[in-house]
C-alpha positions as CSV (number, residue, x, y, z in Angstrom):
1,M,0.0,0.0,0.0
2,V,1.4,3.4,-1.0
3,F,0.8,6.7,0.8
4,H,1.4,10.0,-0.9
5,I,2.1,13.1,1.2
6,L,0.8,16.5,0.1
7,N,2.5,19.4,1.9
8,R,0.5,22.6,2.1
9,G,3.0,25.1,3.6
10,V,5.4,24.5,6.5
11,G,4.2,21.8,8.8
12,R,0.9,21.2,7.1
13,M,0.2,17.8,5.7
14,T,-2.5,15.7,4.3
15,L,-2.2,11.9,3.8
16,F,-3.8,10.2,0.8
17,R,-4.2,6.5,0.5
18,K,-4.0,5.6,-3.2
19,D,-5.9,2.3,-3.3
20,S,-8.5,1.3,-0.8
21,D,-10.4,3.4,1.7
22,Y,-11.7,2.2,5.0
23,R,-15.1,3.9,4.7
24,A,-15.7,2.3,1.3
25,L,-14.6,-1.0,2.6
26,E,-16.9,-0.6,5.6
27,M,-19.9,0.2,3.4
28,N,-19.2,-2.7,1.1
29,Q,-18.9,-5.1,4.0
30,K,-22.2,-3.9,5.4
31,R,-24.0,-4.5,2.1
32,T,-22.5,-7.9,1.6
33,C,-22.6,-9.1,5.2
34,P,-25.6,-7.8,7.3
35,A,-24.0,-9.1,10.5
36,F,-21.0,-6.9,9.9
37,S,-20.7,-4.3,12.7
38,R,-18.7,-1.1,13.1
39,R,-16.9,-2.5,16.1
40,L,-15.9,-5.6,14.1
41,F,-14.8,-3.3,11.2
42,L,-12.6,-1.2,13.5
43,R,-11.2,-4.3,15.2
44,R,-10.1,-5.5,11.7
45,A,-9.0,-2.0,10.7
46,S,-6.8,-1.8,13.8
47,A,-5.2,-5.0,12.9
48,T,-4.7,-3.8,9.4
49,G,-3.5,-0.5,10.5
50,V,-0.7,-2.1,12.5
51,S,0.4,-3.9,9.4
52,L,0.1,-0.9,7.1
53,A,3.7,-0.1,7.7
54,F,4.8,-3.1,5.6
55,G,6.2,-1.8,2.4
56,M,5.2,1.8,3.2
57,E,6.9,4.3,0.9
58,H,7.4,7.8,2.2
59,A,7.4,10.8,-0.2
60,W,9.9,12.6,2.0
61,G,12.8,10.4,1.1
62,K,11.5,7.1,-0.4
63,T,12.5,5.3,2.8
64,R,10.8,2.1,3.6
65,H,9.7,0.8,7.0
66,S,9.1,-2.9,7.6
67,G,7.5,-4.0,10.8
68,R,4.4,-4.2,12.9
69,L,4.1,-0.5,13.8
70,P,1.3,1.7,12.5
71,Y,3.8,4.6,11.8
72,A,7.5,4.8,11.1
73,A,9.6,7.3,13.1
74,A,10.0,9.5,10.0
75,E,6.2,9.8,9.5
76,I,5.6,10.7,13.2
77,A,8.4,13.3,13.1
78,A,7.0,14.8,9.9
79,R,3.7,15.5,11.7
80,L,4.9,16.2,15.2
81,G,4.0,19.4,17.1
82,I,4.1,20.9,20.6
83,S,1.9,23.3,22.5
84,M,3.6,26.4,23.8
85,A,1.8,25.7,27.0
86,V,5.0,24.0,27.9
87,F,6.3,27.6,28.6
88,Q,3.1,28.7,30.4
89,K,4.9,30.0,33.5
90,E,7.0,32.4,31.3
91,R,6.2,35.2,29.0
92,L,6.5,33.7,25.5
93,G,9.2,35.2,23.3
94,A,11.6,34.6,20.4
95,R,13.9,32.5,22.6
96,H,11.2,30.0,23.3
97,I,10.5,29.6,19.5
98,A,14.2,29.1,18.9
99,A,14.4,26.5,21.7
100,I,11.6,24.5,20.1
101,R,13.3,24.6,16.7
102,R,16.7,23.6,18.2
103,A,14.9,20.5,19.6
104,G,13.9,19.7,16.0
105,I,10.2,20.6,16.2
106,R,8.6,22.7,13.5
107,R,4.9,22.9,14.5
108,I,3.4,24.7,17.5
109,E,0.1,25.5,19.1
110,L,-0.3,28.9,20.8
111,L,-2.2,29.2,24.0
112,M,-4.3,32.4,24.4
113,M,-3.6,33.2,28.1
114,P,-2.5,36.8,28.6
115,E,-0.1,36.0,31.3
116,T,2.1,34.0,28.8
117,F,0.9,35.2,25.4
118,D,-1.3,38.2,24.8
119,F,-2.5,38.5,21.2
120,R,-3.5,42.1,21.9
121,D,0.2,42.9,22.7
122,R,1.3,43.7,19.1
123,R,5.0,43.9,20.2
124,Q,4.8,40.3,21.6
125,V,2.9,39.1,18.6
126,S,5.5,40.5,16.3
127,E,8.3,39.0,18.2
128,V,6.9,35.5,18.3
129,L,5.6,35.4,14.7
130,S,8.7,36.9,13.3
131,E,10.8,34.3,15.1
132,C,8.5,31.6,13.7
133,R,9.1,32.8,10.2
134,K,12.9,33.1,10.9
135,Q,13.0,29.5,12.3
136,G,10.6,27.9,9.8
137,V,8.2,27.1,12.6
138,A,4.5,26.9,11.7
139,V,1.6,27.9,14.0
140,V,-0.7,25.0,13.3
141,S,-3.3,25.6,16.0
142,V,-4.5,28.2,18.6
143,H,-6.0,27.2,21.9
144,G,-8.7,29.6,23.2
145,N,-8.5,31.2,26.6
146,L,-9.0,28.5,29.3
147,K,-10.8,30.7,31.8
148,R,-13.9,31.7,29.7
149,R,-17.2,29.8,29.8
150,Y,-18.5,29.5,26.2
151,N,-21.4,27.5,27.6
152,D,-22.4,29.9,30.3
153,P,-26.2,29.7,31.0
154,D,-26.0,33.5,31.6
155,E,-26.6,34.8,28.1
156,K,-24.8,38.1,28.7
157,K,-21.7,36.3,29.9
158,R,-21.9,33.7,27.1
159,R,-22.0,36.4,24.5
160,A,-19.1,38.2,26.0
161,A,-17.0,35.0,26.0
162,A,-18.0,34.3,22.4
163,A,-17.0,37.8,21.3
164,A,-13.6,37.4,22.9
165,L,-13.1,34.1,21.2
166,L,-14.0,35.6,17.9
167,E,-11.1,38.0,18.3
168,E,-8.8,35.0,19.0
169,I,-10.1,33.2,15.9
170,R,-9.2,36.3,13.8
171,F,-5.7,36.3,15.3
172,A,-5.4,32.5,14.7
173,E,-5.8,33.1,11.0
174,E,-3.3,36.0,11.1
175,A,-0.8,33.5,12.6
176,G,-1.5,31.0,9.9
177,A,-3.3,28.4,12.1
178,E,-5.8,26.0,10.6
179,I,-7.3,24.8,13.9
180,L,-8.9,26.6,16.8
181,V,-9.3,24.6,20.0
182,A,-11.8,25.6,22.8
183,H,-13.5,24.2,25.8
184,F,-16.9,24.8,24.4
185,G,-18.8,22.2,26.4
186,T,-21.8,20.4,24.9
187,N,-24.9,22.0,26.3
188,D,-27.3,24.3,24.4
189,P,-25.5,27.5,25.2
190,A,-22.3,25.9,23.8
191,R,-24.3,25.0,20.6
192,K,-25.4,28.7,20.3
193,T,-21.8,29.9,20.7
194,V,-20.4,27.5,18.1
195,T,-23.1,28.1,15.5
196,E,-22.7,31.9,15.9
197,L,-19.0,31.7,15.6
198,L,-19.2,29.5,12.5
199,D,-21.6,32.0,10.9
200,Q,-19.4,34.9,11.8
201,T,-16.3,33.2,10.3
202,K,-18.0,31.6,7.3
203,D,-15.6,33.5,4.9
204,R,-12.6,32.0,6.7
205,N,-10.8,28.7,6.3
206,I,-10.0,28.0,10.0
207,R,-11.8,25.1,11.6
208,L,-13.2,25.2,15.1
209,T,-12.9,22.2,17.5
210,V,-14.4,21.2,20.8
211,E,-11.9,19.6,23.2
212,N,-13.2,16.7,25.3
213,M,-13.0,17.2,29.1
214,R,-13.4,14.6,31.9
215,G,-15.5,11.6,30.8
216,G,-16.1,9.7,27.5
217,L,-15.9,10.9,23.9
218,K,-19.4,10.1,22.9
219,P,-21.1,13.3,24.2
220,Y,-18.5,15.3,22.2
221,A,-18.9,13.3,19.0
222,D,-22.7,13.7,19.3
223,F,-22.2,17.4,19.8
224,V,-20.1,17.6,16.6
225,D,-22.9,15.8,14.8
226,R,-25.5,18.2,16.1
227,I,-23.5,21.2,14.7
228,A,-23.1,19.3,11.4
229,S,-20.5,21.6,9.9
230,D,-17.5,20.6,7.9
231,R,-15.7,23.4,9.7
232,F,-16.3,22.0,13.2
233,G,-14.8,18.9,14.7
234,L,-13.2,17.3,17.7
235,T,-9.9,17.8,19.5
236,V,-9.1,14.6,21.5
237,D,-7.1,15.1,24.6
238,I,-6.1,11.6,25.6
239,G,-5.4,12.6,29.2
240,H,-9.0,13.9,29.8
241,A,-10.8,10.8,28.8
242,R,-12.3,8.5,31.4
243,D,-14.2,5.3,31.3
244,P,-17.3,4.7,33.6
245,D,-14.9,3.1,36.1
246,G,-13.0,6.4,36.3
247,V,-9.9,5.0,34.6
248,N,-8.3,6.6,31.5
249,P,-9.2,4.2,28.6
250,F,-5.9,5.0,26.9
251,V,-4.0,3.1,29.7
252,K,-6.0,0.0,29.0
253,K,-4.9,-2.6,26.5
254,G,-7.0,-2.5,23.3
255,R,-9.3,0.4,24.4
256,S,-7.6,3.1,22.3
257,V,-9.0,1.8,19.0
258,E,-12.5,1.6,20.4
259,V,-12.4,5.0,22.0
260,L,-10.9,6.8,19.0
261,S,-13.5,5.0,16.7
262,L,-16.2,7.0,18.6
263,G,-14.6,10.2,17.2
264,G,-13.6,8.8,13.9
265,R,-13.3,11.4,11.1
266,R,-14.7,14.0,13.5
267,I,-11.2,14.1,15.1
268,L,-9.3,17.0,13.6
269,H,-6.7,17.6,16.2
270,L,-5.0,16.0,19.2
271,H,-3.5,16.8,22.6
272,L,-1.1,14.0,23.4
273,H,0.7,13.5,26.7
274,D,1.5,10.8,29.2
275,T,-0.3,9.8,32.4
276,F,1.1,8.6,35.7
277,D,-0.4,6.2,38.1
278,L,-1.4,8.9,40.6
279,K,-4.6,9.7,42.4
280,T,-4.1,13.5,41.8
281,K,-2.7,15.4,38.9
282,P,-1.9,12.2,36.9
283,D,-2.1,13.8,33.4
284,H,-0.2,16.2,31.1
285,R,3.1,14.4,31.7
286,A,5.9,14.2,29.1
287,P,5.4,11.4,26.5
288,L,7.0,8.1,27.0
289,H,8.2,9.2,30.4
290,P,9.7,6.2,32.4
291,D,6.7,6.5,34.8
292,G,4.1,7.0,32.1
293,I,1.4,4.4,31.6
294,I,-0.3,5.5,28.4
295,R,-0.3,2.6,25.9
296,W,1.2,4.5,23.0
297,E,1.2,1.5,20.6
298,D,-2.5,1.3,21.0
299,V,-3.1,5.0,20.6
300,F,-1.2,5.2,17.3
301,A,-2.9,2.0,16.1
302,G,-6.2,3.7,16.8
303,L,-5.2,6.8,15.0
304,K,-4.1,4.7,12.0
305,A,-7.5,2.8,12.1
306,I,-9.5,6.1,11.7
307,D,-7.0,7.4,9.1
308,Y,-6.2,10.5,11.2
309,G,-4.5,13.1,9.0
310,G,-3.6,15.9,11.4
311,V,-0.7,16.9,13.5
312,F,0.5,14.7,16.4
313,L,0.5,17.6,18.9
314,F,2.0,17.1,22.4
315,E,0.6,19.3,25.1
316,D,2.1,20.0,28.5
317,G,-0.6,21.3,30.9
318,R,1.8,22.1,33.8
319,G,4.9,24.0,32.6
320,E,6.9,22.4,35.4
321,N,10.0,21.3,33.4
322,P,9.9,22.8,29.8
323,K,13.4,21.6,28.9
324,E,12.7,17.9,29.7
325,W,9.2,18.0,28.3
326,T,10.4,19.5,25.0
327,R,13.2,17.0,24.7
328,L,11.0,14.0,25.3
329,A,8.4,15.3,22.8
330,A,11.1,15.8,20.2
331,E,12.6,12.3,20.8
332,F,9.2,10.6,20.8
333,P,9.3,9.2,17.2
334,Q,12.6,7.4,17.7
335,R,11.8,6.3,21.2
336,F,8.3,5.0,20.1
337,V,9.9,2.8,17.4
338,A,12.7,1.7,19.8
339,R,10.1,0.6,22.4
340,Y,7.5,-1.0,20.2
341,G,9.3,-1.9,17.1
342,P,10.5,-5.4,16.1
């Protein structure tokens, strides 16, 4: 099976499978075998996804990867990004962009928190975006302010939050981002906020996404379906997810494929990080940390099964050790293959 990679600017990539397509296969199986279920399909797709790396040819060097892994190190590296939340305890500047580039990372997400990055501060914006251009770093996504309630039942407060987010969306396009992430929620006020923003930005290309919070993915997938816009989708944060037993499903063997299948093609963006076996503050740890318990092989098998085409973006929600976090994120592709490869 051959994959062709289409680059659309620095750090932007779409994957095209030349021969078969999972959705066409699924529909064909349903027509020919009534007992065929989506769960069975995804189970088979997961198994197939793990073996897709056999004979895979990469457009960025014609290198081949043979083994059981869903992605080669080069493919992960070509789509790897990091959230600048890793520097959330500092005022973001040119030196932080340069540090990310020195680590070998070319894609970033900007966090709209005035204490670290204030998009209304034109001097700071100029410094950061100029350094991005200088270093060849792409702003692939922008994360809306974490403190606003876009689903506030108080209509006046909701409208104020939506108006502020609209400004951030306009900045996101200025920065070249294609994805806007926000904690919209899933209630009716959240629906009003999203539909209003989509209408107000209908002449723009940026896509809006709702990030899942504590609990399962289904309410968020259902919310995306209610909005029913090709410019609205889901950002999956693997640390926020919880099964009914209160345990993160991404630490359970085989659960990643099932959980990610609930999002399917609605998933436009990711927040990846590790989880520790702690009762408090277990999430947003550096990926493949020695104490981490996320089953990364299952996560990436699940992403392959749904044909995820976006950035593999790693997000630090703590800012406690930016140097170590950045290093481990940058080294993830090689360490992933070293741990799980043949």
